[in-house]
N, C-alpha and C positions, 0 to 999 in steps of 0.2 A: 191280515195285512196291517202294517204299521207305517205311518207317515213320519219320516225323520227329516227335521230341518238341519241342514248342513251349513252352519254359519261360516265354517272355514273354507267352503268351496263356493266362490262367487264368480260373477261373469268376468271380472278383472282381478289380477292380471291374467295373461294367457295361461300361465302355469296352473292357476286355480281353476279356470274353465276346463282345461284339458283333464285335470285331475277329477273333476266332477263327472265328465262323460266317461272317463276311464273307470271310475268306481262303478258307475251304472253298468258299464260293459261287462266287467268281471263278475258282478253280482248276477246280472241277467243270464250270462252264459254258464255260470258255475253253481248258482244257488237258486235263482228264482226267475223263471222265464216270464212271469206275469208282472215283473217290475215295471213301474212307471216313473218318469222323471220330468221335472219342470222347474222353472225359476219363479220366485216371488220376491219382490224387492231386491232383485239381483242376487238372491241367495238360492242355492240349489236345494230341491226337495226330492226325496224318493219315497215311493210307496211300495213296501216290500214285506215279504214274510220273514225276513231276517230282522230280529229285534235289536240285537247288538252288533252293528256293522263293524265297529272297531275290533271287537273280539273275533268276529268271523275272519277279518283280514289276517290277524295274527295266527289263527288256528287252521284255516281252511283254504286261504287264497292260493291258487296255482298260477305261478308267473307264466306269461306268454313268452316263448323263446325269442330272444332278441340278440342276434349275433351278426357281425359285419366283417366277414373274412376278406372283403374287397378293400378295407381300409387299413392303413398302417396305424398302430396304436389301439387296435381292437382286440389284441390278445392272440392274433394269428400271424403277425408279422415277425420277421427275423429278430428285430430289436425290441419286441414287446415283452420285456421281462416282467415288469410289475403287473401289467394287465393280464399276462398269461397266468401268473400265480393266482390272481384274484379269480379268474375264470375257472382254473383247475379246482381251487378250494370250493367254489360254488357247486360245480357238477359232481364233485366227490362226496357231497353231503348225502347221507343215506336217508333221503326223504322221498316218499312216493310222489309228492306234489311237484318234484323236479324231473320226473321221468321224461316228459315231453321235451324239456329243456336239454336233457342229456342226449336224446336222439337227434335233436337239431344240431347240437355241438359236434357230434360225430360226423354228420354230413358236412358241416362247415369246415371242420378240421381237414377232412379228406380233400375238399375242393381247394382250400387254402394252400395245402401242401402241393397239390398238383399245379396250381397257378404259379407258385414260386419256382417250381422245377421247370416248367415250360415257358415261363415269362408271359403269362396271360395278361391281357389288359383288364381293366376294371369291368368293362362290358362283358368280356368272355367269362370272367369269374362269376358275375351275377347270373349270366345265362346258365352256366353249368350248375350253380347252386339251386336255381329254380327247378332244374330237371331232376335233382337228386334229393332235395330236402323234404322233410315232413310238411304236410299241408299247414300245420300251425305256424310255420316260419314264414309262409308266403305273405301274411299281413305286414310283417315288419319289412320285408323286401319291397313290397309294393308301396309302402309309405315312405321308404327311404330313397329308392332309385327305380326309375322306369326305363325300359329299353324301347326306344323309338327307332326301329330299324337297327342300325349299327351304332347308334349314339345313345349314351346314357343321359337321361333327363332327371334333374334333381328337383322334386317338389320343395318349395321354400320352407315348409314347416320344420323339416329335419335337416336343414343346412345343405351340405353338398354330399349327400349319400349317408346320412346318419352321423354327421360330425360337423362341428363349427370350428374350423381351423384345426388346432391340435387337440381339441376337446372331442373325444369320441363318446357319443351318447350311449352306445351299447356298453362300453366299459364302465361308464358312470352308473348305468342301470345295474350292472353286476355288483358294483361296490355297495349300492344302496340296498340291494337284495341281501347282501351279507349282513348289513346292519339290522334289517327288520325281521329276518328269518333266524335270528339267533335262538338256539334251542336251550340255552342255559336259563335258569329261573330269573336271574337278574336281567339278562338280555331280553327275555320275553316280556317282563314287566316294563322295561324301557320302551320296547316296541309298541306295547299297548298304549302307553302314554303318548308316544308319537302319533299313533293312529287316532286317538281321541283329539289331540291337538289339531291334526290335519283336517279332521272332519268337522270339528265344532269350534275352531278358532281359539282354543284355550292355549295356555303355555305351561303344561305340566312337566315338560322335559326340555333340556337345552338343545338347541339346534346343532346340527353337525357342520363343522367347517368343510364344505365340499362345493364343487362347481354346480351352479344352477343352469348355466348356459344362457340361451337367449330368451327363455320363457318368462322371466320375472326380473325386469331391470333393477328394481329396488333391492333385490336380494343378491344381485350379481357381484357386489363389492367393487374393488378397484378405486381409481382416482376419484376424489371428490364425493365418495360415498359415505363419508363420515365427517363430523365436525373436527376431527383430528387429521383430516386429509385423505385417509384411505381406510378401508375396512375389508375384512375377509368376506368371501362369499359364504353364506350360511344357508342351510337347507334342512327342511324336515324330510327325512328319507322316504317316508310314505308319500309325501306330496310328489317327489320326483318319480317314484315307482308308478304311481297312478297316472301322472301326466304322460309318461311314455305309453302306458296302456291306452290312454285316451287318444294319443296321436295316431294309433293304429286304425282308428275309425275313419280317419281321413284317407285311408287307402282305398276305401270302397268306391267302385265305379271308375277306377283309373283307366282300365282297358277300354271301356265304352267311350270315355271322353277323349282318349288319345287320338282317335281317328279324326276328330273335328278340329282340335286346336293345339294339342300338346306338341305337335311337330314344330309349330311356330313359336310357342311360348312355354317355357318350363313351368311357369306359374299355373298354366291351364291343366297340368297333369294331376292336380289334387283338387278335391271338392272345395268350393268356396275360396279358391286361391286365384289371384289375378295380378296383372301388372300394376306396379305402383304409379301414382300420379302425384306430382308435387302440388301442394295447395297451401292455404293459409292455416291449416290445422297441424302443422309440424310434420308434414309428410315428406319433407326432404328438400334439399337444395338441388340445383340443376346437375351438379357434379357429384352428388352424394351416392355412394354405393348402396344398392338396395337389392334384395332378393325377391321383392314383391310384397304382396299383402295377403293376409288371411282374414276372412270375415267369419266370425263365429256366430252361428244362429242361436237365438234365445227364444223360448216359448213359455207362455204363462199357464196354459192349460195342460194338465197331466197327459203325457204321451207315452204309450206303450213302447217297450223296447223294440219291438218289430217295426213300429212306426219311425223310431229314431234311426234305426238301421236303414230304412227306406229313404229317409230324409237325406242322409249322407251318401247313400248309394246313388240316388238320383241327382242330388246336388243341384236342384233346379234353380238357376239364376239366369234367366234369358231376357234379352232385350231385342225386340223386333225379330223374333223367331230364331235368334242365334245365341249361343252360349256367351255369357258375359266374360270377357277376357281382360278387362281393365277396370280400374276403380270407378270411372265415370259410368260405365255400363252397369256395374253393380248398383250404383245409386239409381240409375234409370230403371233397373229391374225392380227395385224396392218401391219405386213410385208408380209402377204400371202393372202391379200384380203379377210380376214375372218371377216370383219366388213361390215356394211351396206354401200351401195353406197351413195355418197353424203357427208359422213363424211370425212372432210379433216384432222382433228387431234383430239387428246384427251389431256386434261390437267389431269395429274395424281396427286391425292391427297392421302396422307397417314394420317389415323386417329390415332394419337399417343398420348400417355400420356406424355405431355411435360410441362404442367403448374400445378405443384403440382400433385394432383390426377385428375385434369381435362384433357380432351382430346382436341386436336386442329387438324384442317385440314391443314396439312403441304403440300404446293404445291411442288411436287417433280420433275416433268418433263413435258415438252410439247412434245407430241409424234405425229409426222407427219405420216399419213397413206401412206406408200410407199411400193411398191413391191420389195422384196429382195429374190430371189429364194434360195440363199445360206442358208437361215434360216432352210431349210429342213434338212440340215446336222445334226441338233441337235436331230432329231427324235429318232434314235436308242440309243443315249446316255441318253436322258431324260427318256426313258422307263426303262433303267437299274437303273438310279439314283432314280426313283420312288420306285423301288423294294428295293434298298439299304436303302432308308429312313425308310422303315418299319422294316428293320433288324438292324437299328442303336442301338446297345446295349452297346456301350462303348463311352467314351468321345472322343477318337481318331477318331472313325468313324464319330461321330457327327460333330467334327471340320472339317474333310475332306469334309463331305457333305455340310456343310455351305459354304466352299470355292467353291465347285462345283456349288452350287446354285447361288452364286454371279457371277461366270464365265458364267453360263448359261444365267443369266439375262443380263449381259453385251453383250454377243454375240447376243441375241435376240434384244437388244436395238440398238447396233451399227453395228453389222455385221463385216465383214472384217477378214483378216487373223490373225491379232494379237489377237483379241477377241476369235477367234476359237482356237488358240493355247492355250490360257489360259483355255478355257473350257476342251480341251482334256487333258491338263496337270493335271487339277483338277480331272478329271475322273480317271486318272492313280493313283493319290494319294489316291482316294477312294478305288481302288483295293488293294493298299498296306495296307491300314488300315483294310479293311475287311479280307484280307488274314492273317493278323497278329492277328486278334481277333477270337478266337475259337468259341465264342458264335454267332458272326455275320456270320461266315463262315458256321455254321451248318444250318442256316435258309435261306441263300441267295445263289442261284445258281451262278456259275462263270459267269464272266462279259460278256460284249458286244464285246469281242475280235475278232469277225469275221466281223468287220466293214471294208469295202473295203477302202483302203487308197487313191485311185486315185483322187477322187473328192476333198478330203480334202487337199491333197498336191497341187493340182492346185490352190485352193483358197489361201493357205498360201504363195505359191511361187509367185503368181501374185502380192500380196501386198508387199512381202519382198524377192526379188530375190538375196539372199546373200549367201556367202560361208557357213555361219553358218547353214542356212536352208538345203542346199545341203548335208552337212556333217551329220546333224542330221537324215535326211531321209535315207542316206546310212547306218548309224549305226543301226537305228531301223529296217531296212529291213534285217539285217543279220540273217541267219538261217543255220542250220546244220542238219545232220542225227540225229535222236533221239537215244541216246545210249541204251535206254531201250526198243526200238521197231525197228524191221527191216523194217516196212512198213510206218513209219511216220517221220516227221521232227520236229525239235524243234526250234522255233523262239527265237531271243534274249530276247523278252519279257517273254518267258517261262523259261529263265535262271535267269534273275535278278528280276522278280516279283514272288510272291508266287503262281505259277500256274503250273498245269500239262497240257500237250497238249492233244488234242483229239486222241483217239486210238480206232480202230475198230468200228468206228461209234458212240462211246460213247461221251457225252459232256465233255469238260474240267473240271478239278476239282481244288480245292484249295490244295496247297501243300507248303512245305517249299522251299524257294528260293534256287536255286543251288548256286548262288552267293549273299551273304548277303550285305546289306548296301546301296542299291540304294535309293537315296533321302536323305541319312544321311551322306554319304561319298562323296568325290570329284568324279565326273564322270570318270575322267582318271583312278583312282584307281579301280573303279568297272569294267571298261572295261578291264583293264589289268588283273584283277582276272578272268574275263570271258574268256580271251584268255588262261590263265593257266588252267582253268577248262576244256576248250575244248581240250587242249593237253593231259589232263589226262583221257578223255573220247573218245578217238579215237577208231573207230570200225575197225576191220580187214576186214570187208566187203567193206570198202571204197577202191576204185581202185586207190590208190595213193601210191607213194613212199614218205613217210612222211605225213605231215598234211596239208590239205587245210581246214582251220578252218571254214569258212562260205561259202560253195560252192553254196548255194542257194540265195545268195545276188543278187538281180536284179536291184539295183539302184547304178549306178556307178557315181563317181564324178571326176572332173579334179584332176590330181595329184597335181596341184598347191594348191588346197584347203587343201589337206591332209598335205602337207608340211607347209603351213601357220599355220595350227593348231599345228603341231609339233614345230614350231618356236615360238609359243606363240603370233602370230600376230592377232588372232581372239578373239572375245568376248566369253570367256569361259561360262559366265552365260547364254548367248543366246543359245549356243549349248546345254547346259544342259536343258534349258527350252524347247527347241524344241524336244530334245530326249525324255524327259518326256511326252510330248504331243504325239509324234508319236508312242510311245510304246503302246498306246491304240488302234492302228489300225492294220489291216491285210494287209501285204505287199506282199502277194502272187501274182505274175504276174503283178506287177505294173511297168509302164514305166515312167521314169523321164521326167518332162516337160522341162528340159533344154537340150541343144544340147551336146551330149557326145563327138562330134568330134570338138569342138571349139578349135581354136589354143591357144597355151600357151601364157601367158602374156609376154611382152618384159622384159628381164632382169631376167627371172626365171631360177634358177640354181638348178637342182635336188639334193636332199640329197642322197649321195651314199648308205648308209646303208638302209634307208627307201625304196629306189627304188628297191634294190635287194630283200629285204624282201617282198615287195608288189608283186613282180613277183612270188615268191614261194607261197605267201598267196593266189594269184589268181588262181593258178593251170594251168598256161598257158605254163609252161616249160615242155619239153619232152626230154627223152634221145634218142640218135640216135638208130634207130631200135626198139624203144618201143613207137610208136606214140599213142598207146591206153592207156598208163599209164602216169598219171600226176605226176609231182615232186613237192612236197610241202615242208613245213618247217620241219626241224628235230624236233622230239617230245620234245627234251629237250631245244630247243631254247627259247620258251616263258618263262620258269622258269629262264633261264640264262639272258635273256634280262631284266626280271623283277628285277634281282639282279644287273644290271648295267654292265654285262660282254659283252658289245657290240663288243669289238675288237676281242675277240675270235670267236664270232658268225659270224662276218664279214669275217674273214679268212676262216671259214668253208663254208660260203655262196659262196665265190669266188671259192673254190674247187668244190662245187656242180655245179656252173655255168659252169666250165670248163668241167665237166663230161657231161654236156648237150650241149657241142659244142661251148661255148662262150669263148672268150679270153678277159681277164680283169686283172686288177691289184687290190691289196688289198688296200682299202681306209685307209688313215691315220686318225685315230679317237682318241678322248680323252681317257684317261685311263679308265674312267667310262662311256663310251658310252652306249646307250641303256636306260634302265629305264622304269618306268611305262608309260610315255608318248609315247615313241617309240612303246611299245607293244600295247597301246590303239589305236595308229594310224593304226594298222593292222586290226581293225574291219571294218571301212568303205572300200568299194571296190573302188580302184583307176582305172580310165579309161586309156587305151592305155599304159599298163605297159611295153609292149615290146618296144615301141618307147622310153619310158623313160629309160628303161634299156640299150638300144643301146647308148643313149647319155652318160651314165655313163661308160658302159663297153668298148665301142669302141672308145670313145673320152675322155681319162683321162685328157687331157689338156683343155677340154670344148671349142674346137675351134669354135663350132657353136653357142656359147652363146654370147649374145649382151654385157654381162658384165663378161668376164672371170676372174677367180681369178688371182691376181697379181703373186702368187707363187704356181704353181700346186703341188709342193712337199708338200705343207701344207695339201693336200687332199689325195694324193695317195703315196704308196710306193710299190716297186716291191714285188710280191708274192714270198715266199720262194720256192726253187726248190723242 
């Protein structure tokens, strides 16, 4: 056995990859059944008893029959003059290695003639050929076209039945065989140089001006392919011959896979072939024509040819127990051990219309097979997105779904908290679009809103332990008694999104948002309006004196975070991005992953108005002798704060604090204190509000602060008698 490094056969472009597995295929089937194949540093290696593979190709290689009588331009049509001449010259060569090819041609010629006489459809022609042809031709037929009932399904690797527009791959194969099987001394020498060039990446012979097709974009020629504007398509004939031989391996297992998915997707009819998905890797625009994607498996440990055959025959790429039919499911399969053992990575190719009307195999990504348990977090979201896709009846819903699909693909590909936030935020925007579309809302049940938030928050906060994340989680977790029901609660998502909560065991329903403008207006304004809405929908059943707006909030954040937001010190866009994401989750009984008793940062000085209001907002204050009754915000405070009347509210808050047994002074505030930001800052639940209130109420001079104000009178004035 001899290990041969094949520097000319690499994992990219697709032509090179197919030629590598095509070479291994013909060697294993015709010369060495013990052959082993693998890749190292993206270069193909074979371990074989054939010492000089290039010379074996020239002297002993037997071409697999490749004929397409169902296509015009294949040598079997009425107008196929030049292709017919090429085919006739090939089969009339007196060489034993072409015996199987001649037998296949006889069957194809008979079927082609009968089809032209009786006017058979392409499907009928293919069916008749399968019934009459030698077994060796079945591989090409199954790789080119599959019959799903009365419909012809075209696997994407070989275009639309073995051709790409007017370029017929079988005719091109015949022409390249004529080049490499030349029995003249000069022709054999040239063929040997081509073979060595193809296998080892050398340049011993000039390339042939011929069509490469979609398999190698850089060799395809055409516009902008040269510094002079355009260049001819050039090809090494042996590379094209071997890539066609390699493409036949993708026919394995078609009949088994057909029953599960091929009837719904032509891409599912071939191993490792899936629907395309537009993303940031150049996978295509919304309206770009695409035939799908091909994912080529790469392995680093030597694999016997029988194992390679089994790999392609089984084509294992499953996600959640189902065959992967889209690019995102392929990513998820590689992240959840849903692919065959031994495969180390895939090279992802998109078959897109990029060269005029011609398609090219665009290398999009190299995908390592690694286990990432977090990918399971996408399961409940993708189920609902699949249902939403079927209900997409408006352009707004379609746009939102496209963004969600891109976010889903990015999370499956990269994982991590940031990609997860993008996916969740996109899912929320789909909810907004569907809820605002009467036609989509009629056919789609309400969303995935019972997804437990705990696991998602852990992943996001692990990657980004920032105040913005903490604040967004606390905002999204806000919930209050449902003013329309005595036995249920209403989460903030059911206030700002077009949703009705579950009632009496019934599922939630689409409805008009209680507070309009989420996603279109600044988050601060929407949250301020949500506080006003809450003050206007206070229930007498709530055991409070005044209003505790969000009593069911279970996620508390350090007071320093809330004040930093109030002071404009945080990234507003990041807060809004995370709030949008977290509104897609269920925050019932969620414990925050950060320590709520963490000490305050050095130099932190509480804002007096916010601190007092947070105490009332949290419902921790009690009046002497009324320990069972909480004291909250006065019902008119939210409206007055929204209008900028913070000084009057502060004076009333001090009076209310004194009635609760606190001694304090009235803070000196600007004339227009308050505003939407102050009101919005009452949505997140601040931790340790009594400790913060003590610092404001009992120490007006801030003696315990590391950085006391230079003039305490700038902050407080004595309360009126």
